[in-house]
C-alpha positions in Angstrom: 0.1 0.1 -0.1 0.9 3.9 -0.3 1.0 4.8 3.1 1.3 8.5 4.3 3.0 8.7 7.9 2.3 12.2 9.7 5.6 13.1 11.2 9.2 12.4 9.7 11.9 12.9 12.2 10.1 11.6 15.2 10.9 8.1 16.9 8.2 6.2 15.7 8.0 7.9 12.1 11.4 6.8 11.5 10.9 3.3 12.8 7.9 3.2 10.5 9.9 4.3 7.7 12.3 1.6 8.1 9.9 -1.2 8.8 7.0 -0.7 6.5 9.1 -1.3 3.5 9.9 -4.5 4.6 6.2 -5.6 3.6 6.3 -3.8 0.3 4.5 -0.6 1.5 5.5 2.6 -0.2 5.9 5.5 2.6 5.6 9.0 2.3 6.6 10.7 5.6 5.7 14.2 6.1 6.0 16.8 8.8 5.5 20.5 8.8 5.6 22.7 6.7 4.7 19.7 4.2 2.3 18.4 6.5 1.2 21.1 9.2 -1.1 19.6 11.7 -2.1 23.3 12.7 -2.9 24.2 9.2 -6.0 22.5 7.7 -4.9 23.5 3.9 -1.6 21.9 4.6 -3.2 18.7 5.8 -5.6 18.6 2.7 -2.8 19.4 0.3 -0.6 16.8 1.7 -2.8 13.9 1.7 -3.9 15.1 -2.0 -0.4 15.0 -3.3 0.4 11.5 -1.4 -2.7 9.8 -2.5 -2.2 7.5 0.1 -4.0 4.0 0.8 -3.7 4.4 4.7 -2.7 6.9 7.0 -0.7 6.7 10.2 -0.4 9.6 12.4 2.8 9.5 14.3 2.9 13.0 14.8 2.4 14.8 18.0 3.2 17.6 20.7 5.0 15.6 23.2 6.6 18.1 25.3 5.1 17.2 28.5 5.9 20.1 30.7 6.2 22.7 28.1 2.4 21.9 27.1 1.4 23.4 30.7 2.8 26.7 29.1 1.5 26.2 25.4 -1.9 24.3 25.9 -3.2 26.2 22.5 -0.5 24.9 20.5 -0.7 21.4 22.0 -4.5 21.2 21.4 -4.1 22.3 17.8 -1.4 19.5 17.2 -2.7 16.8 19.3 -6.6 17.3 19.0 -7.3 19.8 16.2 -4.8 18.4 13.7 -5.5 14.8 14.4 -9.1 15.1 14.0 -8.7 16.9 10.4 -6.2 14.1 9.4 -8.4 11.7 10.3 -11.1 13.4 8.6 -9.1 13.6 5.5 -8.8 9.8 5.6 -12.5 9.5 5.9 -13.2 11.6 3.0 -11.1 9.2 0.9 -12.5 5.8 2.5 -8.9 5.4 4.0 -8.1 3.6 7.3 -6.5 5.8 9.8 -4.0 4.6 13.0 -3.5 7.1 15.5 -1.0 7.0 18.2 -2.0 8.0 21.9 -0.6 7.6 25.5 -1.1 6.3 28.7 -1.4 10.1 29.9 -4.7 9.9 29.3 -5.3 8.2 32.6 -4.3 9.8 35.9 -2.8 6.8 37.1 -4.7 6.4 40.3 -6.8 3.1 39.2 -4.0 0.9 41.1 -4.4 -1.8 38.5 -3.3 -1.9 34.9 -5.8 -0.1 32.6 -8.2 -1.3 30.2 -9.3 0.4 26.8 -13.1 0.7 28.4 -11.7 2.5 31.7 -12.8 6.3 32.0 -9.9 8.6 31.1 -8.9 11.2 33.5 -5.8 13.2 32.4 -3.9 15.0 34.9 -2.0 17.3 32.6 -2.4 19.4 29.5 -0.4 17.1 27.5 -3.1 14.2 28.7 -6.2 16.3 27.9 -4.9 17.3 24.4 -4.4 13.4 23.6 -7.9 12.7 25.2 -9.1 15.2 23.0 -7.3 13.9 19.9 -8.7 10.5 20.4 -12.4 11.8 20.7 -11.7 13.9 17.8 -10.2 11.2 15.4 -13.1 8.8 16.5 -15.5 11.3 15.6 -14.2 12.0 12.2 -13.3 8.5 10.9 -15.3 5.2 12.0 -12.3 3.3 10.4 -9.9 4.6 13.0 -7.5 2.2 15.3 -6.3 4.4 18.3 -2.8 3.0 19.6 -2.1 4.0 23.1 1.6 3.3 24.4 3.8 4.7 26.9 7.8 5.2 27.4 8.7 5.2 23.8 12.4 4.7 23.3 14.9 4.0 20.5 18.4 5.0 19.2 16.8 8.1 17.7 15.8 11.4 18.9 15.4 12.4 22.8 14.2 9.9 25.2 14.8 8.4 28.7 17.3 5.8 27.5 19.5 8.2 25.7 19.2 10.5 28.7 20.4 7.9 31.1 23.4 6.8 29.0 24.4 10.5 28.5 23.9 11.3 32.3 25.7 8.1 33.4 28.7 9.1 31.4 29.2 12.4 32.7 28.1 11.8 36.4 29.3 9.5 39.2 25.6 9.0 40.5 22.1 9.4 39.4 18.8 9.3 41.1 15.8 7.9 39.2 12.1 7.9 40.4 11.2 4.5 41.7 7.4 5.1 42.4 6.0 5.7 38.9 5.0 2.4 37.1 4.7 1.6 33.5 6.8 -0.1 30.8 9.1 0.8 28.2 8.0 0.7 24.4 10.6 0.4 21.9 9.8 2.3 18.4 10.6 -0.7 16.3 8.4 -2.9 18.4 5.4 -0.5 18.0 6.1 0.1 14.3 6.2 -3.9 13.7 2.9 -4.0 15.5 1.7 -1.3 13.1 2.9 -3.3 10.1 0.9 -6.0 11.3 -2.1 -4.4 12.0 -2.1 -2.6 8.4 -3.7 -5.3 6.2 -6.5 -5.9 8.4 -7.2 -2.3 8.9 -7.1 -1.9 5.0 -9.7 -4.5 4.5 -11.9 -4.1 7.2 -15.2 -2.3 7.0 -16.4 0.3 9.8 -17.5 -1.6 13.1 -14.9 -4.4 12.8 -13.4 -5.2 15.8 -10.0 -4.3 14.1 -10.8 -0.4 14.9 -11.1 1.1 18.1 -9.0 1.6 21.0 -6.1 -0.6 21.6 -3.1 -0.6 24.5 0.3 -2.0 23.3 3.6 -1.3 25.8 6.6 -3.3 26.0 6.5 -5.8 29.0 7.3 -6.6 31.8 6.1 -3.7 33.7 8.6 -2.0 35.7 9.4 1.8 37.2 11.7 4.4 35.9 14.2 3.1 38.4 13.9 -0.7 37.3 14.5 0.5 33.7 17.4 2.7 34.2 18.6 -0.1 36.4 18.6 -2.5 33.4 19.9 0.1 30.9 23.2 0.8 33.1 23.3 -3.3 33.5 23.2 -3.9 30.0 25.4 -1.1 29.3 28.3 -1.9 31.7 28.5 -5.2 30.0 29.3 -3.4 26.7 31.9 -1.4 28.3 30.1 1.7 29.1 30.9 3.9 32.0 27.9 3.6 34.5 26.7 5.6 37.7 25.9 4.5 41.1 21.9 4.4 41.0 19.7 5.4 44.0 15.8 5.2 43.9 13.7 8.6 44.7 10.0 9.3 44.8 8.1 11.8 42.6 8.0 14.1 45.2 11.7 14.5 45.3 11.8 15.3 41.4 9.0 17.7 40.9 7.8 18.4 37.6 5.5 21.2 36.0 3.1 18.5 34.7 2.0 15.7 36.9 2.7 12.2 35.5 0.5 9.1 35.9 1.8 7.4 39.1 0.6 3.9 37.9 0.4 4.0 34.1 0.4 0.3 33.4 -1.8 -0.6 30.3 -3.7 -3.7 29.8 -2.7 -5.2 26.4 -4.9 -8.4 26.2 -7.2 -6.6 23.5 -4.6 -6.1 20.9 -3.6 -9.7 21.4 -7.1 -10.9 21.1 -8.0 -8.9 18.0 -4.7 -8.5 16.2 -2.7 -11.4 17.5 0.0 -9.2 18.7 1.8 -9.8 21.9 3.8 -7.2 23.7 7.4 -7.3 23.3 10.1 -8.0 26.0 11.5 -4.6 26.4 14.7 -6.1 27.9 15.5 -8.0 24.6 14.5 -4.7 22.4 16.7 -2.8 25.1 19.8 -4.9 24.0 19.2 -4.5 20.4 19.1 -0.9 20.8 22.1 -0.7 22.8 24.0 -2.5 19.9 23.5 0.5 17.9 24.2 3.1 20.6 27.0 1.4 22.2 29.1 -0.8 19.8 30.9 -3.6 21.6 34.2 -2.4 22.8 36.9 -4.7 21.3 38.1 -7.6 23.4 34.7 -7.4 25.5 
């Protein structure tokens, strides 16, 4: 298929550009100014020129703390723009896949969230992503929304690369140990989307292939647990690693409130699409092969 990917330099967009051609898809990846989600005319023009057979929205305003000061821009990209892109897909009879986040929940459930749980975002970013989900579903009944969390890769800026950088610079690091979730590697997300695409392209509106889905890595952990595994694997590859200590969220205040427990139950995507959560520890090892080439003799 001809697939239009909104986003070109983000982690998931880059992973999709690498993965989808493996299945024979022709990918057009665009971002502003060619595809500006704050500009309806730009969206219409990009879709017209790309003439896609499916559209994936991998673009978003993801600066969680900065969104508290830029709510209008975050809303324009994450909600209004997402809805306009979904509507453009609907006008052509195309399936639409939209990526969302665990931040649509406040993290107080005390158990993994399922797709039917009520949303209650605790930040501007979360509220704009929640609004985006609603806009997408209202605009295109052939939409699949994929909620994920803690996205990492060898590209862009993310927790993994920050830990490696700080670990090389500092003798000791403190990382929050009371926020629960699961890392998700962009390559695993791209693989899941590639596996979903054929069914999304063939299915009519109302098919279980569409609707809300959760997908993260497995098993669940904390940011501190993730950091500990990063440094354990990095040390084996010859990297300098710091002493690691655990702190609470209260000891590391941020402008936007994060979900204390953003674990997502991924059983629906397994039941409907046959996709199992990937073991993030194995994905981390593959990512570190790119970021930390093995030291000779080790």
